[in-house]
C-alpha positions in Angstrom: -116.0 66.9 -172.0 -113.9 68.9 -169.5 -117.0 70.9 -168.5 -118.9 67.7 -167.9 -116.0 66.4 -165.7 -115.9 69.6 -163.7 -119.7 69.4 -163.1 -119.4 65.8 -161.9 -116.4 66.6 -159.7 -118.5 69.3 -158.1 -121.3 66.9 -157.7 -119.1 64.4 -156.0 -117.8 67.0 -153.5 -121.4 68.0 -152.6 -122.3 64.4 -152.0 -119.3 63.8 -149.9 -120.3 66.7 -147.7 -123.7 65.1 -147.1 -125.9 67.3 -149.2 -126.9 67.8 -152.8 -127.5 71.2 -154.3 -129.6 71.9 -157.4 -128.4 69.4 -160.0 -127.4 70.5 -163.5 -130.5 69.6 -165.6 -128.6 67.6 -168.1 -127.2 65.3 -165.5 -130.6 64.5 -164.0 -132.2 64.1 -167.5 -129.4 61.7 -168.4 -130.0 59.7 -165.3 -133.8 59.6 -166.0 -133.1 58.3 -169.5 -131.0 55.4 -168.0 -133.5 54.7 -165.3 -136.7 54.8 -167.3 -135.7 54.0 -170.9 -132.6 52.0 -170.6 -130.8 54.5 -172.9 -127.3 55.9 -172.2 -126.4 59.5 -172.9 -124.3 58.3 -175.8 -127.5 56.9 -177.4 -126.4 53.4 -176.9 -128.7 50.9 -175.1 -128.1 50.2 -171.4 -126.7 46.6 -171.0 -126.9 44.3 -168.0 -126.6 40.7 -167.0 -128.9 38.8 -164.8 -129.0 35.2 -163.4 -127.6 32.4 -165.6 -125.8 34.9 -167.7 -128.9 36.3 -169.5 -128.1 39.6 -171.2 -130.5 42.5 -171.1 -130.4 45.5 -173.3 -132.1 48.8 -173.7 -135.6 49.1 -172.2 -135.5 45.5 -171.0 -132.6 46.5 -168.7 -134.1 49.7 -167.4 -134.4 50.1 -163.6 -138.1 51.1 -163.9 -139.1 47.6 -164.8 -138.6 46.4 -161.2 -138.2 49.6 -159.1 -141.1 51.3 -160.9 -141.4 54.9 -161.9 -141.6 56.1 -158.3 -138.5 54.3 -157.3 -140.4 53.0 -154.3 -140.3 49.4 -155.4 -142.9 46.6 -155.3 -142.4 42.9 -155.9 -141.3 40.4 -158.5 -143.4 37.4 -157.7 -142.6 36.6 -154.1 -139.4 38.6 -154.1 -139.7 42.2 -152.7 -138.1 45.0 -154.6 -136.6 47.5 -152.3 -137.1 51.3 -152.7 -134.2 53.1 -154.1 -135.1 56.8 -154.0 -132.4 59.1 -152.7 -134.4 59.9 -149.6 -134.1 56.2 -148.6 -131.0 55.0 -150.4 -128.5 57.6 -149.4 -129.4 57.6 -145.7 -129.3 55.0 -143.0 -132.3 56.5 -141.1 -135.0 54.0 -140.5 -138.4 55.5 -141.5 -141.6 53.5 -141.0 -141.6 52.9 -144.8 -138.1 51.3 -144.6 -139.0 49.2 -141.5 -142.1 47.8 -143.2 -140.1 46.9 -146.3 -137.3 45.4 -144.2 -139.7 43.2 -142.3 -141.4 42.1 -145.5 -138.0 41.1 -146.9 -137.0 39.2 -143.8 -134.3 41.6 -142.9 -135.2 44.0 -140.2 -131.7 45.2 -139.6 -130.7 48.5 -141.1 -127.8 49.1 -143.5 -125.3 51.9 -144.0 -126.2 54.8 -146.3 -125.2 54.3 -149.9 -122.3 56.4 -151.2 -121.2 57.0 -154.8 -118.7 54.1 -154.5 -121.1 51.6 -152.8 -123.8 52.5 -155.4 -121.4 51.7 -158.2 -120.5 48.4 -156.5 -124.2 47.5 -156.2 -125.0 48.3 -159.8 -121.9 46.7 -161.3 -121.2 43.8 -159.0 -124.5 43.2 -157.1 -123.0 43.8 -153.6 -124.6 46.2 -151.1 -122.8 48.4 -148.5 -122.7 45.6 -145.9 -121.0 43.3 -148.4 -124.1 41.2 -148.9 -124.6 39.8 -152.4 -127.9 41.1 -153.9 -130.5 38.7 -155.4 -129.6 37.2 -158.8 -132.6 39.0 -160.3 -130.9 42.3 -159.7 -129.1 43.0 -162.9 -125.3 43.7 -163.0 -124.9 46.8 -165.1 -122.1 47.8 -167.5 -121.8 51.4 -166.4 -119.0 54.0 -166.3 -118.3 56.5 -163.5 -120.1 59.3 -165.4 -123.2 57.2 -165.8 -123.2 56.2 -162.1 -123.1 59.9 -161.3 -126.1 60.6 -163.6 -128.1 57.8 -162.0 -127.3 59.0 -158.5 -128.3 62.6 -159.5 -131.7 61.3 -160.7 -132.3 59.1 -157.7 -131.6 62.0 -155.3 -134.7 63.8 -156.6 -136.9 60.9 -157.3 -140.1 61.0 -155.1 -138.3 63.4 -152.9 -141.1 65.8 -152.2 -144.9 65.7 -151.8 -146.8 66.1 -155.0 -149.0 69.2 -155.5 -152.3 69.2 -153.7 -150.7 68.0 -150.4 -150.1 70.4 -147.5 -149.1 69.7 -143.9 -152.7 69.3 -142.9 -154.8 68.6 -146.0 -154.7 66.5 -149.2 -156.9 67.8 -152.0 -158.8 65.7 -154.6 -161.2 66.7 -157.3 -163.8 65.0 -159.5 -164.7 66.2 -163.0 -168.2 66.5 -164.4 -168.4 67.2 -168.2 -171.5 68.8 -169.9 -174.3 66.5 -170.9 -174.6 64.6 -167.6 -178.1 64.2 -166.2 -178.7 66.1 -162.9 -179.7 62.9 -161.2 -176.5 61.1 -162.2 -174.4 64.1 -161.1 -176.2 64.1 -157.7 -175.9 60.3 -157.3 -172.1 60.3 -157.8 -171.5 63.4 -155.6 -173.6 62.0 -152.8 -171.3 58.9 -152.7 -168.1 60.8 -152.9 -169.1 63.4 -150.3 -170.2 60.7 -147.9 -167.0 58.8 -148.4 -164.9 61.9 -147.7 -167.0 62.7 -144.6 -166.4 59.1 -143.3 -162.7 59.3 -144.1 -162.2 62.6 -142.1 -164.3 61.4 -139.2 -162.4 58.2 -138.8 -159.0 59.8 -138.8 -159.5 62.6 -136.3 -157.6 60.7 -133.5 -154.8 60.0 -135.9 -154.6 63.7 -136.9 -154.3 64.6 -133.2 -151.5 62.1 -132.8 -149.8 63.6 -135.9 -149.8 67.0 -134.2 -147.9 65.5 -131.2 -145.4 64.0 -133.6 -145.0 61.1 -131.2 -145.4 58.3 -133.7 -144.1 58.5 -137.2 -146.9 56.3 -138.7 -149.4 59.1 -138.0 -147.4 61.7 -139.9 -149.1 60.7 -143.1 -152.7 61.6 -142.0 -154.3 64.6 -143.7 -157.8 65.9 -143.9 -159.3 65.0 -147.3 -160.8 67.8 -149.3 -163.0 67.3 -152.4 -163.3 69.8 -155.2 -166.0 69.5 -157.9 -164.6 70.7 -161.3 -167.7 71.2 -163.5 -167.0 71.9 -167.2 -169.2 74.0 -169.4 -169.5 74.8 -173.1 -167.7 73.4 -176.0 -165.0 70.7 -175.5 -162.5 73.1 -177.1 -162.7 75.2 -173.9 -162.3 72.4 -171.4 -158.5 72.5 -171.2 -158.6 76.2 -170.3 -161.2 75.6 -167.6 -159.3 72.7 -166.1 -156.1 74.7 -166.1 -157.9 77.5 -164.2 -159.3 75.0 -161.6 -155.9 73.6 -161.1 -154.2 77.0 -160.8 -156.7 78.0 -158.1 -156.2 74.8 -156.1 -153.8 72.0 -157.2 -155.1 68.5 -156.4 -153.2 65.3 -155.7 -155.6 63.2 -157.8 -158.9 63.2 -159.5 -161.4 60.6 -158.2 -164.2 59.3 -160.5 -166.0 61.7 -162.8 -168.8 61.7 -165.3 -169.1 62.6 -168.9 -171.6 61.9 -171.7 -169.3 62.5 -174.6 -165.6 62.2 -175.7 -163.3 62.3 -172.7 -160.1 63.0 -174.7 -159.5 66.5 -173.6 -159.9 65.6 -169.9 -157.5 62.7 -170.5 -155.0 65.0 -172.1 -155.1 67.5 -169.2 -154.5 64.7 -166.7 -151.5 63.4 -168.6 -150.1 66.8 -169.2 -150.4 67.9 -165.6 -149.3 64.4 -164.4 -152.4 64.1 -162.2 -153.8 60.6 -161.5 -157.3 60.4 -162.8 -158.9 57.3 -161.2 -161.8 55.5 -162.8 -164.1 58.1 -164.3 -167.5 56.7 -165.2 -167.4 57.4 -169.0 -168.4 55.6 -172.1 -165.9 57.4 -174.4 -162.5 57.3 -172.7 -159.4 58.1 -174.6 -158.4 54.8 -176.1 -155.6 55.9 -178.4 -152.2 57.3 -177.6 -149.9 56.8 -174.6 -151.2 57.4 -171.1 -149.8 56.8 -167.6 -151.9 58.8 -165.2 -155.5 58.0 -166.3 -157.0 54.7 -165.3 -160.4 53.6 -166.6 -163.0 51.0 -165.9 -163.1 49.9 -169.5 -162.7 51.1 -173.1 -166.4 51.8 -173.0 -168.1 52.0 -176.4 -165.0 50.9 -178.2 -164.9 47.7 -176.1 -168.6 47.1 -176.9 -167.7 47.4 -180.6 -165.0 44.8 -180.2 -167.2 42.4 -178.3 -169.9 42.8 -180.9 -167.4 42.2 -183.7 -166.4 38.9 -182.1 -170.1 37.9 -181.8 -170.8 38.7 -185.4 -167.7 36.9 -186.6 -168.9 33.7 -184.8 -172.7 33.8 -185.6 -173.4 36.2 -188.5 -174.4 35.6 -192.1 -176.0 38.2 -194.3 -175.8 42.0 -194.4 -174.8 44.2 -191.5 -176.2 47.7 -191.1 -175.3 50.1 -188.3 -177.2 53.2 -187.3 -175.6 56.1 -185.4 -175.9 59.8 -184.7 -173.9 61.7 -187.3 -171.8 63.8 -184.8 -168.4 63.6 -183.2 -169.5 61.3 -180.4 -172.0 59.2 -182.4 -169.5 58.3 -185.1 -167.0 56.8 -182.6 -168.7 53.4 -182.0 -169.5 53.1 -185.7 -165.9 53.6 -186.6 -164.8 51.3 -183.9 -167.1 48.5 -185.1 -166.0 49.0 -188.7 -162.3 48.7 -187.7 -163.0 45.7 -185.5 -164.8 43.9 -188.3 -162.0 44.6 -190.8 -159.5 43.1 -188.4 -161.6 39.9 -188.6 -161.9 40.2 -192.4 -165.5 41.2 -192.2 -165.6 44.6 -193.9 -169.1 44.4 -195.2 -171.1 46.9 -193.1 -173.5 49.6 -194.3 -173.7 52.9 -192.4 -177.0 54.8 -191.9 -176.0 58.0 -190.1 -178.8 59.9 -188.4 -178.8 63.7 -188.5 -181.0 66.4 -187.1 -182.1 67.3 -183.6 -185.2 65.2 -183.2 -185.6 61.4 -182.6 -185.3 59.0 -185.4 -188.6 59.2 -187.3 -190.7 56.2 -188.5 -189.9 57.2 -192.1 -186.1 56.9 -191.4 -186.5 53.4 -190.0 -188.9 52.3 -192.8 -186.5 53.5 -195.5 -183.6 51.8 -193.8 -185.4 48.4 -193.6 -186.8 48.6 -197.1 -183.5 49.7 -198.7 -180.8 47.9 -196.8 -182.8 44.7 -195.9 -180.3 43.9 -193.1 -179.9 40.5 -191.5 -178.2 42.2 -188.5 -179.1 45.7 -187.4 -176.6 47.4 -185.1 -178.1 50.5 -183.3 -175.8 52.9 -181.6 -178.6 55.1 -180.3 -180.4 56.0 -177.1 -184.0 54.9 -176.2 -185.5 58.1 -177.6 -184.1 57.4 -181.0 -185.0 53.7 -180.9 -188.6 54.0 -179.9 -189.9 54.7 -183.4 -188.4 51.5 -184.8 -191.4 49.5 -183.8 -193.8 51.9 -185.5 -192.7 50.4 -188.9 -194.7 47.3 -188.0 -193.5 43.8 -187.1 -189.9 43.0 -187.8 -189.2 41.8 -191.4 -188.6 38.1 -191.8 -185.0 38.7 -193.0 -184.0 40.7 -189.9 -182.7 38.1 -187.6 -181.0 40.2 -184.9 -181.1 43.8 -183.6 -178.0 44.6 -181.5 -178.2 47.5 -179.0 -175.6 49.1 -176.8 -176.3 48.7 -173.1 -174.3 51.9 -172.4 -176.4 54.0 -174.8 -179.8 52.4 -174.5 -180.0 52.3 -170.6 -179.7 48.5 -170.6 -183.1 46.8 -170.9 -185.3 49.9 -171.0 -185.5 50.2 -174.8 -189.3 50.5 -175.2 -189.8 47.9 -178.0 -192.7 45.5 -178.1 -192.3 41.7 -177.6 -192.2 40.9 -181.3 -189.1 43.1 -181.6 -187.6 42.1 -178.2 -187.4 38.5 -179.3 -184.7 39.6 -181.8 -182.9 42.2 -179.6 -179.5 41.4 -178.3 -177.8 43.7 -175.8 -174.0 44.3 -175.9 -173.4 44.5 -172.1 -170.1 45.3 -170.4 -171.4 45.2 -166.9 -172.3 42.5 -164.3 -175.4 40.4 -165.1 -178.6 41.9 -164.0 -179.5 38.7 -162.1 -176.3 39.0 -160.1 -176.6 42.8 -159.4 -178.2 42.7 -156.0 -175.7 40.2 -154.5 -172.7 41.8 -156.2 -173.6 45.3 -154.9 -174.9 44.3 -151.5 -171.9 45.8 -149.6 -172.2 49.1 -151.4 -176.0 49.3 -150.9 -175.6 48.5 -147.1 -173.0 51.3 -146.9 -175.5 53.7 -148.6 -178.4 52.7 -146.4 -176.3 53.3 -143.3 -175.7 56.9 -144.5 -179.3 57.6 -145.6 -178.4 57.8 -149.3 -181.1 56.7 -151.8 -180.2 54.3 -154.5 -180.9 56.3 -157.7 -178.3 55.2 -160.2 -176.6 51.8 -159.6 -173.9 52.4 -162.1 -172.9 55.9 -161.1 -173.0 55.1 -157.4 -171.3 51.7 -157.5 -168.5 53.0 -159.7 -168.0 56.1 -157.5 -167.9 53.9 -154.4 -165.3 51.7 -156.0 -163.1 54.6 -157.2 -163.2 56.3 -153.7 -162.6 53.1 -151.7 -159.7 52.0 -153.9 -158.2 55.5 -153.6 -158.5 55.3 -149.9 -156.8 52.0 -149.6 -154.0 53.0 -152.1 -153.4 56.2 -150.1 -153.1 54.1 -146.9 -150.2 52.2 -148.6 -148.6 55.3 -149.9 -148.1 56.4 -146.3 -146.0 59.5 -145.9 -144.6 59.3 -149.4 -147.1 61.5 -151.4 -145.8 60.4 -154.8 -148.4 60.4 -157.6 -146.3 57.7 -159.4 -146.4 55.5 -156.3 -150.1 56.1 -155.9 -150.7 54.9 -159.5 -148.5 51.8 -158.9 -150.6 50.9 -155.8 -153.8 51.3 -157.8 -152.3 48.9 -160.5 -151.4 46.3 -157.8 -154.6 46.5 -155.7 -157.4 46.6 -158.3 -157.7 42.9 -158.9 -157.8 41.8 -155.3 -160.0 44.7 -154.1 -163.2 43.6 -152.4 -165.4 46.7 -152.9 -167.9 46.2 -155.7 -168.4 48.1 -158.9 -170.9 47.7 -161.7 -168.4 45.5 -163.5 -168.1 41.8 -162.8 -164.3 41.5 -162.8 -161.6 44.2 -162.7 -157.8 43.8 -162.8 -154.8 45.9 -163.6 -151.1 45.4 -164.0 -148.1 47.6 -164.7 -148.9 49.8 -167.7 -152.5 48.5 -168.0 -155.1 51.3 -167.9 -158.4 49.5 -168.6 -159.6 47.3 -165.7 -162.4 45.4 -167.5 -161.7 43.8 -170.8 -164.8 41.9 -171.8 -168.6 41.8 -172.0 -171.7 39.7 -172.5 -174.3 39.4 -175.3 -177.7 39.4 -173.6 -181.2 38.4 -174.8 -184.7 38.9 -173.3 -186.2 35.4 -172.9 -189.7 36.6 -171.9 -190.0 39.9 -173.9 -190.6 43.3 -172.5 -189.8 43.8 -168.8 -188.0 40.4 -168.5 -184.6 40.1 -167.0 -182.0 39.7 -169.7 -179.8 36.6 -169.7 -176.5 35.9 -171.4 -176.4 34.2 -174.8 -173.1 32.7 -174.0 -170.1 33.2 -171.7 -168.2 36.4 -170.8 -166.4 37.4 -174.0 -162.9 38.9 -174.3 -162.4 40.1 -177.8 
C-alpha cells in the first residue's frame, strides 16, 4: 500500500507540473477497468447516483456508457455528451473539436483546464471547474482519491495519439479478398473503391495545401487516402500469418469492404486482435459467435437466412423437412444454423442429406432423396450448378409443396429450373426487392456512369460504394482525432440515416450492434422462369 501511495504521490507531482510521464501500467489498467467495466481495483462494483436518486452499480455505472470507448462523447437523446479525453479535459485550449461541441451544447465559452481536485469534484459532486452544476444525467460517483488518480491516469492517454496507419500526410486503408472470389466480383469491388479513393484525393487537394500553411486548424485533419489490397491465398489456417505480414509491412487505419466466399472467422479474429476497424465486408459467412467490437457487417448472412426460413416454416409448414448441403466446413454452416433455429421454435424434425464429392449433384442423388425422404419442404443450401439436376428427376412429386433456396448461394432468381418446379420455389432473400432495385440504386449507378464504370455486379458494387462513402463521412466527423474507437462510434451513429444505397433495403446500427440488416423476405416466382420474384409476405425479422 505504501508503494501505491508513493506512485500516486509522484503522479500528482507530475500533473501539478503540467505534464504526465509514462504511467505505471497498473494505475492505467485500474482506470480502464473503472471507465469501461464499472469495476473498482478492489473487485467491488463502481457505484453512482443519477437524477431522482437512482443508484447505478457495476457496468451500468461505467463511464463508457455515455462517453463511449473513445472518450470523445456523443449524445444521450438531445443532450450532448462532452469529450473527456485528457487531451481536451486537462487543457483549456480551444481546438476546433471543442468549439464544435461547445456550440452544439449551447455554450461557446471555454472553461479552465481540469485538475485532480476539480476532476474529483466533478465526479463526486457534479460541479465543473467554473462552479457550474453538471446535468442530472451525469452520475455522481462514490470514489476515493486513489480511484480518482487511476481514472485521471487512464483519461490522460485515452485517444491521445493517432492510430497506426496515419502519418502527417497520408491515411492508409486496406480491403481484404479471400480465396474463392470470382475474378469479375473482385474487379467490380476494386473498381468502385479505387474510383472513390481517386475522387476523395482529388476533391481535397486544396484542403491539403491549406494544411501545409497551417493557417486554419480545420484543415489539419486532411490526408491523402491510400488503398492497399490484401489478397489471401491458400488454406484458411494460413490467413492469419498472411494478414500479420501485410500489416507489418504497412499498418492501416481501417479495412473497407472486402470479399470472401467462405468462412470469414479468421479475418474477423485478425481485425479484433489488431484492433482494426473492418467496415462492412461483403460476405455470406461472417463471424456470428463470440464478442467483437471492431468488425461491422451488413448482416449475419447465411445464418440470418436460416433464421428467416425457420420463422417461415414455423408459420406455414406441415410435414417433413429435408435439407441438402455440401458436406464441408462452409456447407455445413447454414444446415447447422437452420437446425438450431428450428429447435428454438420447438421444430426439431429435419432430415439432413449432405452432398459429398467434387462434381455437381447428380440426378441419382436427387431421385434417391425424393423417393426415400418424401419431403413436404425441401431446403437447398446449394449453388445453381448443384441445383440444375434436380429437374432431371421429372416433375415435382405431389407431396413436395415447397422448395426453399438461398438467394445468397443460388444467385437470386438464376436457378435454372423449369416452370413446373419454379411454381414451388421460394427464395430466402436478405436484399432489396428486385422490383425496387433500379430506383434504390439510382444514385450509385449515376456515380458509376459518371466515372465510366460498367455495372457488372450490383451487390458487390453497391455494397462497396456504401462502405466507402460511409467511411468517408465518418472520417469527416472524426476530424483531427484519428481514433479507431471514435471512428467505430461514428459508423454506429451514422449508418441508419446514411443516404447512400446498398443492396440491402434498410440498415441501422447502435452502440454495440455489429449487424446492420436484421431481416429478409420470402420470394416466389409468379410467372415461372425469368419472371421477377415478388414477396410472399412482409419483411420478416426473426
